C-alpha positions as CSV (number, residue, x, y, z in Angstrom):
1,X,58.0,132.8,36.9
2,X,61.3,134.6,37.3
3,X,62.9,136.6,34.5
4,X,65.5,133.9,34.1
5,X,62.9,131.2,33.8
6,X,60.9,133.2,31.2
7,X,64.1,133.8,29.2
8,X,65.0,130.2,29.2
9,X,61.5,129.1,28.2
10,X,61.4,131.6,25.4
11,X,64.9,130.7,24.3
12,X,64.1,127.0,24.1
13,X,61.3,127.7,21.7
14,X,63.6,129.4,19.2
15,X,65.2,127.8,16.1
16,X,68.9,127.0,16.3
17,X,69.7,129.9,14.1
18,X,67.8,132.3,16.4
19,X,69.5,130.8,19.4
20,X,72.9,131.6,17.9
21,X,71.8,135.2,17.3
22,X,70.7,135.5,20.9
23,X,74.0,134.1,22.2
24,X,75.9,136.5,19.9
25,X,73.8,139.4,21.2
26,X,74.5,138.5,24.8
27,X,78.2,138.2,24.1
28,X,78.1,141.6,22.5
29,X,76.4,143.1,25.5
30,X,79.0,141.5,27.8
31,X,81.8,142.8,25.7
32,X,80.3,146.3,25.7
33,X,80.0,146.2,29.4
34,X,83.6,145.0,29.9
35,X,84.8,147.8,27.5
36,X,82.9,150.4,29.5
37,X,84.4,149.1,32.8
38,X,87.9,149.2,31.3
39,X,87.4,152.7,30.1
40,X,86.1,153.8,33.5
41,X,89.1,152.3,35.2
42,X,91.5,153.8,32.8
43,X,89.9,157.2,33.4
44,X,90.1,156.8,37.2
45,X,93.8,155.8,36.9
46,X,94.6,158.7,34.6
47,X,92.8,161.2,36.8
48,X,94.5,160.0,39.9
49,X,98.0,159.1,38.5
50,X,99.9,161.3,40.9
51,X,98.1,160.0,44.0
52,X,98.5,156.4,42.9
53,X,102.3,156.9,42.3
54,X,102.6,158.5,45.7
55,X,100.8,155.5,47.3
56,X,103.0,153.1,45.4
57,X,106.1,154.4,47.2
């Protein structure tokens, strides 16, 4: 059984309220990951601003 299959099987056994909590948690993790990516990209841009401006010419 794959991890995805196990997750789906376990998820299907939860109450509707617990399913909503799981979905909320997954959305939180996705949001956190996106924020970390955005911060990393902002740092890269900031650290390389002069080089990027030169390349844009």
